[in-house]
Each structure stands twice: as C-alpha cells, then as structure tokens.
Rosetta silent file (secondary structure, phi, psi, omega in degrees, C-alpha in Angstrom):
SEQUENCE: MSIHAKARKFNDIPLSILDLAPIVEGSTAADSFKESVELAQHAEKWGYNRYWLAEHHNMPGIASSATSILIGHIAEKTNYMRIGSGGVMLPNHATIVVAEQFGTLESLYPGRIDLGLGRAPGTDQATAYALRRTLNMGPEEFPMQVNELQDYFKEEPISRVRAIPGQGLDIPIWLLGSSDFSARLAAEKGLYFSFASHFAPAYLLQALKLYRENFKPSETLDKPHAMIGINVIAAETDEKAQYLASSHQMQFLNIRKGISSKLQPPVKNMDDVWSPLEKAAVEESLDPNTTIIGSPETVKRKLERIQEVTQADELIISSQIYHLEDRLRSYEIISELMD
SCORE:     score description
SCORE:     0.000 S_00000001
   1 L     0.000  137.840  173.776   20.714  -25.732   30.245 S_00000001
   2 L   -79.717  115.289 -172.963   20.922  -28.972   28.291 S_00000001
   3 L   -99.587  -12.871  174.115   22.842  -27.974   25.172 S_00000001
   4 L    50.804   47.713  178.792   22.929  -31.373   23.417 S_00000001
   5 L  -150.553  146.723  177.203   26.262  -30.708   21.766 S_00000001
   6 L   -67.721  135.116 -177.806   29.767  -32.027   22.049 S_00000001
   7 L   -63.298  127.604  178.329   31.968  -29.625   24.008 S_00000001
   8 L  -140.155  143.983  177.394   34.167  -27.570   21.680 S_00000001
   9 L   -82.671  160.570 -175.095   36.368  -24.530   22.271 S_00000001
  10 H   -63.360  -31.539 -179.383   35.841  -21.353   20.278 S_00000001
  11 H   -84.887    8.784  171.049   39.084  -21.836   18.342 S_00000001
  12 H   -98.650   -4.571 -174.767   37.884  -25.290   17.223 S_00000001
  13 L  -120.347  159.513  179.000   34.926  -23.816   15.308 S_00000001
  14 L   -65.744  140.613  171.754   34.612  -21.512   12.290 S_00000001
  15 E  -112.304  138.570 -176.812   34.600  -17.771   12.938 S_00000001
  16 E  -131.853  175.258 -176.810   32.838  -15.479   10.484 S_00000001
  17 E  -123.454  132.733  168.879   32.137  -11.776    9.957 S_00000001
  18 E  -105.697  110.576 -178.249   28.847   -9.867    9.857 S_00000001
  19 E  -100.551  116.425  176.692   29.539   -6.602    8.052 S_00000001
  20 L   -86.689   10.220  178.058   26.885   -3.921    8.505 S_00000001
  21 L    45.903   58.877 -175.004   28.684   -1.813    5.863 S_00000001
  22 E   -66.329  138.369  169.655   28.856    1.208    8.184 S_00000001
  23 L  -100.325  110.122 -176.211   28.809    4.705    6.753 S_00000001
  24 E   -85.519  157.977  179.008   30.887    6.693    9.209 S_00000001
  25 L   -53.963  128.430  179.615   30.489   10.398    9.888 S_00000001
  26 L    91.677    2.287 -179.241   32.149   12.349    7.095 S_00000001
  27 L  -125.676 -177.521 -177.190   32.020    9.537    4.532 S_00000001
  28 L  -125.693  173.464  175.640   29.689    8.125    1.877 S_00000001
  29 H   -61.518  -36.854  178.703   28.225    4.768    0.878 S_00000001
  30 H   -60.408  -40.684  176.265   30.917    4.512   -1.807 S_00000001
  31 H   -62.911  -40.655 -179.906   33.568    4.810    0.911 S_00000001
  32 H   -60.435  -43.465 -178.773   31.773    2.120    2.897 S_00000001
  33 H   -64.525  -39.488  177.330   31.849   -0.312   -0.037 S_00000001
  34 H   -62.628  -40.309  179.901   35.585    0.218   -0.534 S_00000001
  35 H   -69.564  -36.009  177.307   36.185   -0.494    3.149 S_00000001
  36 H   -63.486  -40.845  177.278   34.027   -3.630    3.014 S_00000001
  37 H   -61.485  -45.439 -179.070   36.111   -4.947    0.123 S_00000001
  38 H   -63.813  -42.366  178.185   39.321   -4.294    2.039 S_00000001
  39 H   -63.507  -44.131 -178.748   37.971   -5.951    5.167 S_00000001
  40 H   -62.537  -41.299  179.856   36.721   -8.980    3.210 S_00000001
  41 H   -65.515  -39.513  175.041   40.064   -9.442    1.477 S_00000001
  42 H   -66.951  -42.521 -178.067   41.899   -9.323    4.795 S_00000001
  43 H   -59.532  -40.376  178.187   39.314  -11.615    6.403 S_00000001
  44 H   -62.387  -43.640  179.437   39.882  -14.236    3.716 S_00000001
  45 H   -64.825  -34.693 -177.843   43.632  -14.082    4.291 S_00000001
  46 H   -82.016   -6.798  174.048   43.133  -14.344    8.068 S_00000001
  47 L    98.672   15.429  176.472   41.022  -17.498    7.783 S_00000001
  48 L   -69.320  148.487 -171.591   37.462  -16.327    8.404 S_00000001
  49 L   -86.459  -47.813 -177.691   34.828  -18.764    7.138 S_00000001
  50 E  -128.916  155.165  174.244   31.899  -16.560    6.038 S_00000001
  51 E  -133.803  107.602 -174.479   31.382  -12.905    5.253 S_00000001
  52 E  -109.956  149.020  176.714   27.754  -11.854    5.594 S_00000001
  53 E  -124.371  147.303 -171.677   25.971   -8.587    4.830 S_00000001
  54 L  -116.102  142.149  178.237   22.629   -7.512    6.273 S_00000001
  55 L   -80.268  118.802  171.182   19.615   -5.840    4.698 S_00000001
  56 L  -136.202  153.025 -178.725   18.693   -2.511    6.306 S_00000001
  57 L  -133.963  150.565  175.787   16.758    0.408    4.840 S_00000001
  58 L    56.485   35.686  177.734   16.451    4.145    5.504 S_00000001
  59 L  -120.577  111.571 -176.525   19.433    4.096    7.878 S_00000001
  60 L   -58.969  -21.577 -175.992   22.045    6.810    7.180 S_00000001
  61 L  -100.089    6.419 -178.998   24.771    4.741    8.873 S_00000001
  62 E  -133.326  127.535 -170.829   24.289    1.436    6.995 S_00000001
  63 L  -103.382    4.263 -169.513   24.999    1.011    3.265 S_00000001
  64 L   -97.057   36.640 -178.109   23.893   -2.591    2.629 S_00000001
  65 L   -65.839  -41.561  177.219   20.272   -1.992    1.546 S_00000001
  66 L   -90.497   72.349 -165.390   20.794   -3.645   -1.873 S_00000001
  67 H   -61.013  -46.020 -176.766   22.199   -6.713   -0.169 S_00000001
  68 H   -64.389  -34.645  177.929   22.439   -9.144   -3.077 S_00000001
  69 H   -65.072  -43.373 -179.040   24.296   -6.588   -5.218 S_00000001
  70 H   -68.429  -36.184  175.306   26.839   -5.993   -2.469 S_00000001
  71 H   -58.509  -45.319  178.614   27.251   -9.756   -1.926 S_00000001
  72 H   -62.396  -39.158  179.466   28.144  -10.093   -5.601 S_00000001
  73 H   -63.846  -44.391 -179.959   30.627   -7.209   -5.354 S_00000001
  74 H   -68.974  -39.841  178.815   32.383   -8.764   -2.343 S_00000001
  75 H   -61.715  -38.538 -179.934   32.382  -12.225   -3.922 S_00000001
  76 H   -65.718  -30.839 -176.245   34.009  -10.790   -7.052 S_00000001
  77 H   -91.847   -0.341  177.925   36.792   -9.203   -4.982 S_00000001
  78 L  -123.892  178.311 -170.544   37.546  -12.379   -2.983 S_00000001
  79 L  -116.611  -41.442 -172.835   38.498  -15.912   -3.985 S_00000001
  80 L  -144.252  -16.321  179.364   37.085  -18.691   -1.814 S_00000001
  81 L   -62.485  143.358  176.991   35.493  -17.375    1.404 S_00000001
  82 E   -71.045  137.836 -179.588   31.730  -17.946    1.625 S_00000001
  83 E  -123.714  136.643 -177.701   29.716  -14.751    1.081 S_00000001
  84 E  -163.317 -169.349 -176.004   26.087  -14.374    2.076 S_00000001
  85 E  -107.395  134.270  178.261   23.213  -12.523    3.653 S_00000001
  86 E  -131.382   53.173    8.572   22.756  -12.085    7.342 S_00000001
  87 E  -145.156 -173.553  165.596   20.134  -11.606    6.237 S_00000001
  88 E   -84.213  128.680 -179.342   17.713  -10.869    3.465 S_00000001
  89 E   -85.349   94.637 -166.138   14.430   -9.758    5.061 S_00000001
  90 H   -57.041  -38.982  179.445   12.169  -12.096    3.134 S_00000001
  91 H   -63.007  -13.182  177.176    8.793  -10.339    3.713 S_00000001
  92 H   -78.602   -9.176 -168.090   10.221   -7.309    1.876 S_00000001
  93 L  -133.709  156.127  165.777   10.522   -9.279   -1.357 S_00000001
  94 L   -73.952  133.033 -174.507    8.757  -11.559   -3.793 S_00000001
  95 H   -62.226  -32.639  178.658   10.289  -14.985   -3.226 S_00000001
  96 H   -61.498  -36.134  179.724   10.851  -15.539   -6.964 S_00000001
  97 H   -67.568  -44.109  178.113   13.078  -12.446   -7.041 S_00000001
  98 H   -61.383  -43.715  179.373   15.164  -13.683   -4.088 S_00000001
  99 H   -60.951  -42.904 -179.769   15.484  -17.108   -5.740 S_00000001
 100 H   -68.623  -41.581 -179.998   16.638  -15.555   -9.014 S_00000001
 101 H   -61.955  -47.835 -176.916   19.064  -13.169   -7.333 S_00000001
 102 H   -78.490  -25.862  169.924   20.727  -15.873   -5.262 S_00000001
 103 H   -63.932  -39.006  176.459   20.545  -18.331   -8.131 S_00000001
 104 H   -64.454  -46.227  179.515   22.482  -15.768  -10.150 S_00000001
 105 H   -60.728  -45.320 -179.493   25.027  -15.317   -7.354 S_00000001
 106 H   -65.682  -34.048  177.814   25.501  -19.072   -6.948 S_00000001
 107 H   -68.889  -35.433  178.827   25.916  -19.463  -10.720 S_00000001
 108 H   -77.372  -36.953 -175.188   28.592  -16.759  -10.772 S_00000001
 109 L  -128.800   68.650 -171.065   30.365  -17.905   -7.583 S_00000001
 110 L   -59.762  136.863  177.380   29.563  -21.631   -7.246 S_00000001
 111 L    75.496   12.706 -175.042   29.838  -23.173   -3.807 S_00000001
 112 L  -124.518   -2.296 -169.623   30.370  -19.827   -2.087 S_00000001
 113 E  -106.240  131.233  173.175   26.910  -18.307   -1.501 S_00000001
 114 E  -111.362  143.352  176.427   24.814  -18.453    1.715 S_00000001
 115 E  -118.892   97.500  174.911   21.206  -17.296    1.939 S_00000001
 116 E   -92.395  133.839 -173.777   20.306  -16.136    5.438 S_00000001
 117 E  -119.729  134.453  172.677   16.658  -15.138    5.861 S_00000001
 118 E  -120.557  162.809 -179.171   14.984  -12.876    8.395 S_00000001
 119 L  -113.378    0.747  175.676   11.328  -11.997    8.888 S_00000001
 120 L   -83.422  163.484 -179.916   11.707   -8.463   10.319 S_00000001
 121 L   -74.479  -23.482 -176.317   11.502   -5.435    8.000 S_00000001
 122 L    72.604   24.505 -176.902   15.028   -4.245    8.739 S_00000001
 123 L  -170.685 -170.809  176.735   13.723   -0.702    8.993 S_00000001
 124 L   -83.242  169.632 -174.545   10.984    1.559   10.389 S_00000001
 125 H   -65.643  -37.823  179.658    7.286    1.032    9.691 S_00000001
 126 H   -63.518  -41.775  178.907    6.984    3.814    7.092 S_00000001
 127 H   -70.433  -36.823  176.783    9.855    2.348    5.075 S_00000001
 128 H   -59.405  -39.459  177.787    8.447   -1.160    5.513 S_00000001
 129 H   -64.972  -41.795  178.520    5.221    0.097    3.944 S_00000001
 130 H   -61.912  -35.865 -179.508    7.166    1.606    1.044 S_00000001
 131 H   -73.894  -36.994 -166.886    8.925   -1.737    0.519 S_00000001
 132 H  -108.513    1.796 -165.979    5.874   -3.981    0.838 S_00000001
 133 L   -63.535  -19.317  177.143    2.882   -1.948   -0.397 S_00000001
 134 L  -106.912    2.632 -175.057    2.414   -4.075   -3.540 S_00000001
 135 L   -97.703  -24.345 -176.201    3.335   -7.424   -1.976 S_00000001
 136 L    53.199   38.349 -178.768    0.552   -7.873    0.592 S_00000001
 137 L  -120.285  147.396  175.294    3.038   -9.803    2.709 S_00000001
 138 L  -139.314  173.904 -178.312    3.865   -9.583    6.394 S_00000001
 139 H   -58.146  -27.120 -177.763    6.100  -11.385    8.906 S_00000001
 140 H   -68.586  -17.130  179.390    3.273  -13.807    9.768 S_00000001
 141 H   -97.506   10.319 -177.741    3.553  -15.284    6.261 S_00000001
 142 H   -56.233  -47.136 -179.967    7.277  -15.946    6.615 S_00000001
 143 H   -57.372  -39.280  178.812    6.966  -19.790    6.892 S_00000001
 144 H   -65.126  -39.398  179.517    4.989  -19.908    3.641 S_00000001
 145 H   -65.932  -38.477  176.854    7.608  -17.758    1.907 S_00000001
 146 H   -61.441  -42.749  177.372   10.405  -20.053    3.102 S_00000001
 147 H   -59.284  -45.119  179.332    8.490  -23.003    1.626 S_00000001
 148 H   -60.077  -45.250 -177.447    8.120  -21.167   -1.685 S_00000001
 149 H   -63.444  -43.976  177.708   11.801  -20.299   -1.771 S_00000001
 150 H   -60.801  -37.900 -179.250   12.866  -23.871   -1.066 S_00000001
 151 H   -65.750  -39.053  179.690   10.603  -25.063   -3.870 S_00000001
 152 H   -61.322  -29.043 -178.119   12.201  -22.679   -6.384 S_00000001
 153 L   -87.270   -5.631 -179.308   15.610  -24.253   -5.654 S_00000001
 154 L   -71.766  155.812  176.232   14.397  -27.837   -6.173 S_00000001
 155 L   -63.556  -39.108  178.374   15.368  -29.855   -9.233 S_00000001
 156 L  -126.492   84.776 -177.883   11.655  -30.412   -9.927 S_00000001
 157 L   -63.610  152.750  174.280    9.668  -27.518   -8.384 S_00000001
 158 L   -73.800  -39.106 -177.680    5.975  -27.887   -7.618 S_00000001
 159 L   -66.556  147.520  174.054    5.268  -24.403   -8.946 S_00000001
 160 L   -71.541  -21.919  179.391    4.740  -23.811  -12.649 S_00000001
 161 L   -84.413  133.612 -179.381    6.994  -20.760  -12.256 S_00000001
 162 L  -110.542  140.313  171.583   10.717  -21.519  -12.470 S_00000001
 163 L   -90.686  111.082 -177.863   13.572  -19.522  -10.938 S_00000001
 164 L  -128.716  111.609   -3.475   16.153  -19.333  -13.713 S_00000001
 165 L   -74.466  160.558 -179.593   18.875  -19.277  -12.554 S_00000001
 166 L   145.647  -47.768 -177.893   18.046  -20.905   -9.223 S_00000001
 167 L   -57.562  127.787  176.051   16.294  -24.155  -10.056 S_00000001
 168 L    80.901    2.895 -178.899   18.323  -27.176   -8.946 S_00000001
 169 L   -91.152  143.872 -178.916   21.039  -25.183   -7.202 S_00000001
 170 L   -94.759   91.695 -179.762   22.322  -26.130   -3.759 S_00000001
 171 L  -114.221  112.814 -178.609   22.247  -22.838   -1.825 S_00000001
 172 L   -59.165  128.890  176.336   22.359  -23.258    1.971 S_00000001
 173 E  -103.481  126.856  175.392   19.373  -21.551    3.626 S_00000001
 174 E  -111.965  138.230  170.115   19.811  -20.203    7.147 S_00000001
 175 E   -99.205  130.672 -177.844   16.958  -18.909    9.281 S_00000001
 176 E  -107.160  147.138 -179.405   17.924  -15.904   11.393 S_00000001
 177 E  -157.956  160.444  173.753   16.161  -14.832   14.544 S_00000001
 178 L  -127.119   12.959  176.357   16.142  -12.727   17.686 S_00000001
 179 L  -146.253 -163.154 -178.009   13.316  -14.633   19.409 S_00000001
 180 L   -87.262   -8.966 -173.915   12.025  -18.211   19.509 S_00000001
 181 H   -60.711  -56.064 -177.289    9.998  -17.997   16.261 S_00000001
 182 H   -70.305  -27.205  175.872   12.785  -18.741   13.780 S_00000001
 183 H   -62.414  -44.991  178.890   14.368  -21.220   16.196 S_00000001
 184 H   -66.065  -41.879 -177.810   11.180  -23.299   16.127 S_00000001
 185 H   -68.062  -42.939  177.921   10.784  -22.948   12.360 S_00000001
 186 H   -61.469  -39.374  177.683   14.431  -23.873   11.656 S_00000001
 187 H   -65.391  -44.285 -178.675   14.043  -26.928   13.898 S_00000001
 188 H   -62.494  -38.919 -175.268   10.792  -27.966   12.219 S_00000001
 189 H   -94.524   -3.505 -179.901   12.275  -27.638    8.718 S_00000001
 190 L    65.617   44.744 -177.992   15.731  -29.028    9.558 S_00000001
 191 L  -111.362  165.245  171.899   17.569  -25.866    8.505 S_00000001
 192 E   -63.798  150.188 -177.811   20.629  -23.997    9.678 S_00000001
 193 E  -134.998  135.365  175.062   19.902  -21.447   12.427 S_00000001
 194 E  -129.266  128.261 -177.542   21.654  -18.226   13.411 S_00000001
 195 E  -104.899  136.081 -174.699   20.656  -16.213   16.470 S_00000001
 196 L   -85.888   60.340 -179.029   21.116  -12.435   16.662 S_00000001
 197 L   -73.855   -5.731  176.052   22.557  -12.346   20.169 S_00000001
 198 L   -72.438  -16.129  172.549   24.651   -9.323   19.174 S_00000001
 199 L  -135.112   -6.777  178.294   21.527   -7.200   19.772 S_00000001
 200 L  -133.901   63.814 -172.768   19.014   -9.575   21.443 S_00000001
 201 H   -69.663  -22.421 -171.436   21.043  -11.502   24.020 S_00000001
 202 H   -61.771  -31.609 -174.461   18.207  -12.199   26.462 S_00000001
 203 H  -100.507    7.573 -172.793   16.658  -15.022   24.387 S_00000001
 204 H   -57.257  -57.949 -174.278   19.891  -16.678   23.240 S_00000001
 205 H   -65.237  -38.448  178.342   19.956  -19.767   25.455 S_00000001
 206 H   -62.632  -43.878 -178.698   16.206  -20.307   25.196 S_00000001
 207 H   -65.415  -42.848  178.692   16.334  -20.149   21.389 S_00000001
 208 H   -62.820  -40.927 -179.798   19.262  -22.570   21.159 S_00000001
 209 H   -62.616  -47.270  179.395   17.524  -25.003   23.500 S_00000001
 210 H   -60.654  -44.126 -178.784   14.308  -24.900   21.460 S_00000001
 211 H   -62.631  -48.527 -175.414   16.182  -25.369   18.204 S_00000001
 212 H   -70.695  -39.456 -176.313   18.257  -28.316   19.393 S_00000001
 213 H   -75.434  -23.533 -176.355   15.524  -30.132   21.278 S_00000001
 214 H  -108.037    5.862 -174.536   12.950  -29.839   18.471 S_00000001
 215 L   -64.460  133.905  176.001   15.244  -30.356   15.467 S_00000001
 216 L  -115.738  121.223  179.861   13.980  -32.722   12.771 S_00000001
 217 L   -55.455  146.991 -177.839   16.577  -34.107   10.334 S_00000001
 218 L  -138.982 -179.894  174.540   16.061  -33.076    6.706 S_00000001
 219 L   -63.531  -24.406 -179.087   17.675  -33.446    3.296 S_00000001
 220 L   -80.157  -47.821 -173.828   19.655  -30.345    4.222 S_00000001
 221 L  -137.638  140.996  175.328   20.878  -31.320    7.695 S_00000001
 222 L   -98.184   -9.305  176.624   20.968  -34.504    9.733 S_00000001
 223 L  -151.507  159.474 -176.849   21.621  -32.671   13.023 S_00000001
 224 L   -62.769  147.156  178.494   21.186  -29.102   14.331 S_00000001
 225 L  -139.984  109.976 -173.457   23.737  -26.487   13.333 S_00000001
 226 E  -118.475  135.080  173.577   23.609  -23.155   15.168 S_00000001
 227 E  -118.079  141.650  179.068   25.637  -19.996   14.723 S_00000001
 228 E  -119.472  143.624  178.226   25.427  -17.074   17.138 S_00000001
 229 E   -91.627  132.578  176.707   26.100  -13.405   16.472 S_00000001
 230 E  -136.482  153.958  171.719   28.330  -11.485   18.857 S_00000001
 231 E   -94.133  132.855  173.783   29.935   -8.062   18.922 S_00000001
 232 E  -134.137  127.311  173.896   33.693   -8.033   19.425 S_00000001
 233 E  -126.319  107.859 -174.459   35.846   -4.929   19.646 S_00000001
 234 E  -113.519  145.354  176.566   39.470   -5.841   20.239 S_00000001
 235 L  -152.195  178.863 -176.714   42.540   -3.644   20.657 S_00000001
 236 L   -64.734  -29.114  179.469   45.979   -3.832   22.235 S_00000001
 237 L  -132.708  159.071  175.094   44.593   -2.756   25.625 S_00000001
 238 H   -59.755  -39.184 -176.269   41.253   -2.874   27.415 S_00000001
 239 H   -64.593  -44.090 -179.977   41.296    0.926   27.615 S_00000001
 240 H   -66.947  -39.290  179.082   41.712    1.424   23.872 S_00000001
 241 H   -62.545  -41.816  178.166   39.028   -1.149   23.123 S_00000001
 242 H   -62.623  -38.736  176.994   36.582    0.626   25.450 S_00000001
 243 H   -62.337  -48.167 -179.956   37.364    3.893   23.670 S_00000001
 244 H   -62.635  -35.338 -177.167   36.731    2.344   20.239 S_00000001
 245 H   -67.024  -16.507 -178.013   33.511    0.736   21.492 S_00000001
 246 H   -63.041  -28.157  176.640   31.977    4.138   22.215 S_00000001
 247 H   -63.607  -44.348  178.663   31.065    4.487   18.508 S_00000001
 248 H   -64.652  -43.033 -179.976   28.995    1.303   18.734 S_00000001
 249 H   -63.410  -40.336  178.082   27.425    2.420   22.007 S_00000001
 250 H   -66.499  -34.546  177.011   26.454    5.785   20.520 S_00000001
 251 H   -61.107  -46.437  178.940   24.899    4.004   17.547 S_00000001
 252 H   -67.966  -36.351  177.454   22.647    1.973   19.850 S_00000001
 253 H   -61.897  -44.426  179.812   21.898    5.044   21.949 S_00000001
 254 H   -65.082  -37.244  175.944   20.762    6.951   18.855 S_00000001
 255 H   -61.566  -44.365  178.796   18.577    4.016   17.773 S_00000001
 256 H   -61.060  -34.703 -176.892   16.960    4.026   21.230 S_00000001
 257 H   -90.053   -1.065 -179.917   16.364    7.773   20.957 S_00000001
 258 L    73.246   26.975 -179.321   15.003    7.552   17.410 S_00000001
 259 L  -102.144  125.759  176.351   17.888    9.562   15.970 S_00000001
 260 L   -88.998  126.557 -178.107   19.141    8.686   12.481 S_00000001
 261 L  -156.213  160.087  170.688   22.870    9.184   12.151 S_00000001
 262 L   -75.607  168.228  178.763   26.044    7.881   10.605 S_00000001
 263 E   -66.860  125.154 -172.118   28.517    5.955   12.770 S_00000001
 264 L   -89.046  152.048  176.472   30.090    8.533   15.065 S_00000001
 265 L   -64.993  152.651 -177.335   33.784    8.891   15.994 S_00000001
 266 L   -66.422  156.304  177.835   34.723    7.480   19.402 S_00000001
 267 L  -124.803  157.046 -176.079   34.682    9.611   22.545 S_00000001
 268 L   -74.501  -30.764 -174.565   36.802    9.377   25.685 S_00000001
 269 L  -140.514  107.059  179.794   33.940    9.318   28.165 S_00000001
 270 H   -67.325  -21.047  178.537   30.481    7.963   27.364 S_00000001
 271 H   -66.188  -16.516  173.517   29.161    9.367   30.632 S_00000001
 272 H   -81.385  -10.778 -174.351   29.366   12.758   28.952 S_00000001
 273 L  -106.753  -41.344 -175.014   27.021   11.440   26.251 S_00000001
 274 L  -116.655  156.804  173.662   24.387    9.296   27.975 S_00000001
 275 L   -86.238  164.586  177.201   22.391    9.472   31.169 S_00000001
 276 H   -56.504  -37.137  178.772   22.428    6.570   33.672 S_00000001
 277 H   -67.482  -42.373  178.212   18.991    5.503   32.405 S_00000001
 278 H   -65.917  -38.593  177.375   20.132    5.584   28.772 S_00000001
 279 H   -59.869  -45.191  179.913   23.278    3.647   29.678 S_00000001
 280 H   -63.021  -38.765 -179.384   21.195    0.906   31.292 S_00000001
 281 H   -66.681  -41.959  179.033   18.921    0.722   28.235 S_00000001
 282 H   -66.556  -42.154 -178.316   21.858    0.353   25.832 S_00000001
 283 H   -67.852  -18.469  174.440   23.550   -2.249   28.025 S_00000001
 284 H   -66.023  -36.101  177.077   20.357   -4.298   27.941 S_00000001
 285 H   -85.250  -35.440 -178.329   20.985   -4.825   24.212 S_00000001
 286 L  -101.904   65.533 -179.836   24.785   -4.867   24.427 S_00000001
 287 L   -61.303  136.135 -177.811   25.122   -7.524   27.110 S_00000001
 288 L   -62.048  -16.979  176.770   28.794   -8.010   28.166 S_00000001
 289 L   -77.047  -28.424 -178.714   28.503  -11.735   27.439 S_00000001
 290 L  -117.738    1.043  168.896   27.698  -11.145   23.779 S_00000001
 291 E  -122.512  100.564 -170.289   29.376   -7.746   23.345 S_00000001
 292 E  -102.872  121.328 -174.990   33.031   -8.445   24.045 S_00000001
 293 E  -129.063  125.365  176.849   35.330   -5.456   24.421 S_00000001
 294 E   160.197 -170.829  177.573   38.987   -5.623   25.388 S_00000001
 295 L   -72.298  170.423  177.043   42.586   -6.663   24.895 S_00000001
 296 H   -53.552  -40.280 -179.225   43.512   -9.982   23.260 S_00000001
 297 H   -66.018  -43.834  178.941   43.576  -11.654   26.681 S_00000001
 298 H   -64.063  -45.624 -178.849   40.151  -10.274   27.636 S_00000001
 299 H   -63.071  -43.959  179.752   38.633  -11.186   24.278 S_00000001
 300 H   -59.813  -46.512 -178.929   40.049  -14.712   24.395 S_00000001
 301 H   -61.312  -42.534 -176.675   38.683  -15.311   27.903 S_00000001
 302 H   -76.339  -32.970  174.507   35.214  -14.064   27.002 S_00000001
 303 H   -65.076  -40.921  177.023   35.075  -15.915   23.691 S_00000001
 304 H   -61.368  -38.624 -178.728   35.968  -19.104   25.519 S_00000001
 305 H   -67.785  -47.076 -178.042   33.220  -18.405   28.011 S_00000001
 306 H   -65.459  -35.554  177.792   30.451  -17.757   25.437 S_00000001
 307 H   -69.870  -37.389  177.655   31.449  -20.876   23.520 S_00000001
 308 H   -62.360  -41.030 -176.600   31.480  -22.939   26.724 S_00000001
 309 H   -74.730  -41.845 -172.128   27.977  -21.760   27.640 S_00000001
 310 H   -95.900  -26.060 -172.552   26.342  -21.995   24.193 S_00000001
 311 L    49.341   43.889  176.842   28.341  -24.724   22.413 S_00000001
 312 L   -63.454  150.671  176.608   27.610  -22.915   19.173 S_00000001
 313 L   -81.352  -24.482  176.371   28.734  -24.589   15.952 S_00000001
 314 E  -150.579  157.175  171.369   29.947  -21.251   14.597 S_00000001
 315 E  -120.279  136.999  174.106   30.399  -17.658   15.771 S_00000001
 316 E  -120.699  130.359 -164.842   29.744  -14.651   13.538 S_00000001
 317 E  -114.964  129.590  173.769   31.289  -11.403   14.687 S_00000001
 318 E  -109.631  137.716  179.748   30.179   -7.819   14.170 S_00000001
 319 L  -138.419   97.845  179.517   32.542   -4.937   14.950 S_00000001
 320 L   -87.318   94.124 -175.544   31.153   -1.433   14.545 S_00000001
 321 L  -125.610  136.861 -169.759   34.380    0.583   14.722 S_00000001
 322 L   -66.929  -52.992 -176.324   34.795    4.079   13.282 S_00000001
 323 L   -88.875  132.900 -177.816   38.296    3.971   11.738 S_00000001
 324 H   -58.512  -41.820 -177.481   39.003    1.234    9.188 S_00000001
 325 H   -62.405  -35.606  177.028   42.517    0.614   10.527 S_00000001
 326 H   -71.565  -36.479  178.156   41.122   -0.025   14.018 S_00000001
 327 H   -65.762  -45.415  177.189   38.427   -2.280   12.588 S_00000001
 328 H   -60.486  -43.777 -178.902   40.971   -4.279   10.622 S_00000001
 329 H   -64.687  -36.808  178.337   43.207   -4.612   13.657 S_00000001
 330 H   -60.641  -48.016  179.866   40.288   -5.830   15.777 S_00000001
 331 H   -68.985  -30.663  176.905   39.503   -8.639   13.332 S_00000001
 332 H   -66.113  -42.646  177.624   43.210   -9.430   12.989 S_00000001
 333 H   -59.107  -45.188  179.356   43.515   -9.852   16.758 S_00000001
 334 H   -62.294  -40.706 -179.660   40.518  -12.210   16.750 S_00000001
 335 H   -63.865  -34.433  178.277   42.031  -14.191   13.877 S_00000001
 336 H   -66.918  -29.304  177.931   45.251  -14.607   15.868 S_00000001
 337 H   -74.124  -21.724  177.745   43.192  -16.118   18.690 S_00000001
 338 H   -59.962  -35.606 -176.582   41.830  -18.732   16.255 S_00000001
 339 L   -64.702    0.000    0.000   45.232  -20.391   16.196 S_00000001
C-alpha cells in the first residue's frame, strides 16, 4: 500500500488513551469514574498525549454516556494533557448543544479539549430511537451536521444562532470511523481522522489510503493527520497478559451474543467459555495486529510492526482490563516503551 507518509517508529509519535470507563462486575459507575481519574492522572505523569472518552448508551459495562460531563471531570483532575471525545455520536444530538458543551469545556480548560465525532448511535436501535426521536436526524445527515458544527465555532458564523460559549474558539475536530465513509469526509474537509481499528481492523489500510490520497488542505490542516485505535494489554509475561485479556475477549463475546453485562473478571482458559465458532467470530474483531497482548518485548515488537505498516501519526490505546492495578501497569509498561 502507498502510505504517503515519512517513515516513523511508534516511539517517535504521540501515544494516547481511549478510556471506555468500564464498569467491572461488582462495581458501580461511581467506582468507574474514580478509576478513570486515577488512570488519567497517571497517564499525564507517564507522558500520554490525549485522554479520550467515548459515548455509549444502555451498556451496563460502560459508564461514559454523558461524555462531555466526564471530559470536564477528567480535565479538572489533570493539568495539561489533552482531554476529548472518542467520540461524541453527533446524530444523537442537536449540533448547537454539542457546540455549547465543547465551547464551555474549551473556555474552562483552554487549549486542552478535542472534539472527536462519530456517526454511529453508540448503542442499540431501541436506545437510538429514545435518543433521537425528537431530532429527526440519522447517520446519513452526518456531513451536514459537521458543517453546522464548524460554523458554530467560526468567528463570524453564517447562522443567526450563536453558540455561546463556542463562537470563535479553536477546538480541533476529529472525524472517527470504522469504514471508508468518515475517511472520505475527513479528506474532503481537511480534518483530522481517527480509525477504530481496535474493533474494525479489516478496513484500516483501505481507510488510511483513501484519507491520505484524497486529502484536501484546509484552514485546519495542511496535510493529512491520522490516528489509529488499537487494543493493548501488557503484563510482565505473555501468559499473564493473555490471562488479563480474557476479560476483553468475554466482553466482545457477550456483545456478539447480545448479552448485556459488566466487564467480567479474567479466566484461566477461554476455551471453557467460548466455542470454536465463537472464538473465530471474536478474533475477527480482535485481530492480533490491532489487539496486542503480551510482555513488554512482545508489545514493543507488535507496536513497531503496526506503526511500520500504517505510518500513523498517532496511536490511541484501549485496554479493557478488570483490575485497576493491572490496567495501570499495562499503560505504565507501554509508557516505558515510549522512551
């Protein structure tokens, strides 16, 4: 694949964190928020660039449904790391509300807020209906909503309606995607692009190629800037990392089976949990190239490989690990590899 980017190693580029604010079995959303604060504070100390939270709804194992509120909470508890959304599912909201919320965040924490936008509902269809029933909006109107949102942030908006706060603020907009749609739109509009290869690895290279080859410079960016999402679960040994990863694997298995659950504690043998067919289905989403599990040496080798293949400008890492101490240690190991 022609990647149209200068070769760079993974430890030459910013590494960031995507926190899904997991609610683990036996805990509550309040516990999840406390753990997110602790992780964010450690991440800042370890040198991570961004800390993003994602909008999901009606999921017992994810606490970040009120994404902008949680972004503000994490920003208040940290000092300089960028905090943002990975992402806000724009069709769920009136664009004026998103502009005001992120205008408020940027006013409170200037120079630290990112606005990542997705066009999926972030939930099931029944919940999507509950979210959108008065908006008359769907994913097909996403490009128009992005245009509206950009206008609200201009110094002199076209609309008679003003986002206050929001108007005139410089808030980086990222388009997020798991297919080629957002890659094409980000290229057309000259915006930052982040691909969700942590759960949709099959389209990664195609999306990056489309984005880079079709990119049009804008007031925001003069050249393409792509970040890719990956899962990393690191531990002192490959065996321990595989054990910890079973919580993440069970989460994806339950999603495939339509079972709503909190993040489950790890198990010693996943073959006692899934059938060969279920294992194959989960591994289709958790591709070993973008779901990296292992010791520091294994993680380093695979991070180098994914960066060599994609030449991403940034990597954002998700780690669904049951125990906070294991999760912290995983991100600490990755931070040590940055050096």
